[in-house]
N, C-alpha and C positions, 0 to 999 in steps of 0.2 A: 778386601780381606785376603789373608795370605795362606790360611789353613783350610783343608777340606777334612771335616770330621766324619768318620764312618763307624757306625755301630756294627758289630758282628758277634758271632758266638764266641764265648771264651774258649781259648785253645785253637781258634782258627784265625788268629791275627796275621800269621805269615801268609796264609792264603789270600786274605783280604788285601794285605799289603802288596803282594805280587800282582794281584789283579788291577789295583788302582795304578800301580806303576806302569803296567802295560798299557792301560787305557789312556793315561796321561801322555805317554810317549807317542801314542797314535795321533794325538792332537798337538804334538810338538810343544807341550807345556812341561817345563822342567821343574824338578823338585825332588824331595826325598821323603822317605817314610820314617815316622817315629812311633814305636810301639813296644810293648812288653808282653810277654806271655801271660795269658789269662786276664788281661785288662778288659777284654771284650770291646775294644775300640782301636781304631787306627787313625793316625794323623798323617795326611800328606801335606807337607809344607812346601809351598811353591817358592820358586826363586824370585818371582815378581809379584808384588802386591796387586790384587785384583784378579789374578789367575784362578784363585779358588772359586770365585763367582762364575768364571767361564766353565770350569769343570762341572759345577753344579747345574749349569744350564745345558751343556752339550752332552754330558753323559747321562743316559737314562738310568734311573735307579733300578728299573725292572731288568735292565740288561746286565746288571752286576750280579754275579752268582753269590758272593759271600758277604755282601753288605746288606744289612736290613734297612738302614736309613742313612742319610748323609745330609750335611749342611755346611755351607761356607762359614768359616769361623775366624774371629780375630785372634790375636796372640793370647796365650793362656793367661787368665787372671789369677794371680797368686796372692795369698795372705790377705784375702778380703777381710776388712775389719768387722768384728762381731757387732760393733755398735752401729755400723751402716754398710751393709753389703749391697744395698740397692743402688746407691749413687754410682759406684764404679761400673756396675753393669749397665746402667742407663747411659753413662758416658761412652762405654764401649760400643753401644748400639746406636749411637747418634746418627750414623749414616743410613740406618734402616728407617723407612718412613711408611706409616699407615699399614703395618702388618695386620693380618686378620686373626691371628691366634698366637698364644704363648704356651710353650711347653717347657716346664722345668723338670729335667730328667736326670738319671744316673745311668752308667753302664750296667749291663745285666750280669753283675757279680754279687755274691753275698756281702762282700765288704761295702760295695757302693750302695746296696739296697738299705744299709743301715741309715743312709741319709734320706730315705724316702719320706719319713714323717716331716723332717725339716723342709723338704722340697714342697710338700703340700701346703704347709703353713706359709712358706716364703713366697709362694705364687701370688697370694692375695696382695700384699704390699707392693711387690714388683710389678704386677699388672697395673695397679693404680698409677704408679710412677711412670711406667711406659706410656700410658694413655695421656698423662699430663705432658710428657715430652713430645708427643706426636709420633712416636715410634709404633704405637699400637692403636688401632681404631677403638672407638667406644663399644662397638658391637662386633662380635666375631663375623668374619667374612671368609668363606671357604675359597674364594678366588684370589685372595691376597697372600703374600708370603707368610711363612710361619716362623716366629722367633723361637730359637732353641737356646736354652741355658742348661748346660750339662755339667753337673758337679761331679768331678772325677775323684775328689777328696774334700774333706771339710775345708771350707774357705778357698777352694780351688775350682775354677770353672772355665769351660770354653763357651763362648757366646757367639751367636750368629743367626743365620736364617736359611731356610730352604724354600723352594718354590712350590706352591700348592699343587701344581700339575705334575711335579716330579718329586713327590714325597710320599712316604707311607702315611696312611690315615691313622696309624696306631703309634702311641708313645713308644719310642725306641724301636719301632718297627715290629712290635710283638702283639699279635692279636690275642685277645683273651677268650679262649674257648673252654667250655665246660665239658668234662668227661661224663657222658651219659651213663647212668647206672646200669643199663641193660646192654651196654656195648661189650663185645667179647674180649677186647684187649685195648690197651692204650694206643696201639698203632692206629686206631681209628681216627685219632686227632690229626695224624699226618695227612690223610686224604681230605678230611674236613678243611684243614688249613689250605691245602693245595687248591681245592675248589674255590675258596674265598680269594686266594691270591691270583690265580690264573684266569678265572672267569669273571668278567665285569659284572657288577651287581645287576645292572639293567639287562643283562643277557642270560642270567642264571635260570630264569623262568623257562626259557626255550631250550638252552643247551643242557640243563639238568632236569628236564621235565619228566613227569611220571609217564610210564609206559615205554621208555627207551629200553633197548636191550644192551646188556653189558657183559663183559667177561672179566673175571678176576683170576689172574694167574698166580699161583702160590697163595691161595685164599685162606687156608686154615690158620686160626680158628674162626676167622670171619670179620676181623676188624675193619677191613676196607669194604668188604661186601655189605657190612652194616650201613655204611654211608650211602651206598647205592640203593639199598632196600628202603631206607627211611625217606628217600626222595622218590619212591614209587617205581623204581626200575626193576626189571627182571634180569636175574644174574645167573650166568653159568660160572660156578665156583670150581676152580680146577686145583686139586691138591690131593695127594695120597693120604693126608692126615684127616682127622675128624673135624667136621664143621659144628659150629654152635647149634644146639638143638632148637633154641628159640628162633633163630634165623630160618632154619629149615621148615619150621612150622608156619612161617608166613605164607608159604605157597609161591613165593617169588624167587626161590633159589633152587637150582638144579645142581647137585653135586656130582662132578666128574672125578672119579678116582684115577688120576692120570698125571703124568709128568708134564709140567707146564711148558717145557721146551719141545715137547713132541705133540702137544694137543693142537688139533685143528677144529675150529668152530663148526658145528653141524649146520648152523644157520649163518647166512652171510649178511644179515641186516644188523650187524653189531654197530652201535654208536660209540660206546665207551669201552676201552681196554685199559685195565689198571693192573699194575704188577709191582709187588714188593718182595720179590724173592731174594734170599741171601745167596748171591752168586757174584762172580767177577763182573765188574761194571761193563767191560767190553762184551762179555757174552750176553748180558741182558740187552745191551744196545743192539746187538746183532739180531736178537729175537724180535725186538720191536721193529727193526728195519724190515725183516722178513714179512711180518704181519702187514706193514704199511705197503710194501711192494705188491702183496697179494690182494690189497684192497679190503682187508678184513675189519677195518674200523674207521671211524671218522675222527675221533679224538682219543688220545692216550695220555695217561699220567703214570709215570713209573719212577722208581727210585734206583739210583746208582750207589752202591756201597763204596765208600772211599778207601783208597790204600793209605798206609801210614805216612808215605813220603810223596812229594810232588803232586799233592792233591789237585791244586789248581791246574797244573800242566796236564795231568792225565784227563781230567774232566773236559778241559778245553779241546784236547785232541779227539776225545770220543765224540763230542758235539760236532766238531769240524768234519770228522769222518762220516758221521751220520748225514750231515747236510750234503756231502759229496755223493754218497751212495744213493740217497733219495733222488737227487737231481739226475744222476747217471741212469737211473731206472725210470725216467720220465715223469717223476713227481716234482714238478717245479713250483707248484702253488702250495706252500705249507708254512706254518708258523711254529718255530721251535724256541722254547724258553726254558731256563734252568734257574733254580733258586735253592739256596741252603736255608730252608724254612726253620722257624723256631722249634717246631716239634720234630724236626730231623735231628739226628745226632751225627754219627759218622757216615753220612750219606747226603746226597742232594736229590731234589725232586725235579723231574723233567716233564714238560708238557709239550705234546706234539699234536697240532691241529692240521689235518689234511684238507687242502682246497678250501680255506676259510671264505673265499670270495663267493662261493656258491650258496652261502647262507646256512641256516640251521637244518 
């Protein structure tokens, strides 16, 4: 296959394109990007057939900041006949054998979503045909490749596959989260998604367990504090503004009327530090670095608000600088990851785990 298909947020195609170009160049794989503003996807077309599979194998999806999902794809299928759209797709997937799952998708745009009903209905006959051809197993298998059929317009689709160990478990890379009725703000979904994305499911019971101590910098009105409290943690909520009254009534929150950039935790047994302050991304990064150097937390999740230009370049520089500063200050064992999550808008979410090898 010659194309790498990447789902991203509408309006962030340039960032996604710049990132995949950079990563492909690191692997000495030549190609060029094809994308349009607000399409919510990017195509990296390789110069050599088969290189798309190499990219899908060698580039970790989790290491990409702006891509939600990716799959190796054949050439674009155009003008699929209404009388039989199944056969051309089955033919295009002839080199895929014994896949474990089928996903018929669309990009995350209002225009593409109009095809959602068609995709749901079309999945049934396509699944049956792919099983008959041998491209799809009779029963779903989470360890086998995933077939993707993405309709970018009526009768127009990219088809291909992703590897199950290097693929989002969600359609289009978008988790479906429900806004709790008692949550103080919609920002609560950002931290909820971050925990799901960055913390493996089999480790959440330990790393997000009840009784842990946490600090929320820039907490008001309490959207992120809410996620910590509902998991049974005790939270120092730092903000000069008012906190949600229901959260304060839980007895799990202590409100510090203070500037998040000057606050120092009175207790040094903090496990989680979270921060969603509206500030320059470099300044927030410097704050987290200072806390890490002082040893004031074990894990941190924080947002970096993005500038209007050179967003990929600036985020990459901030992350590289953070790695250098932590290492220079004797912190060599850490895990740093960054993602433009679905519930993020003009920001990215960063996870920093200090000394992960020491356990929970």
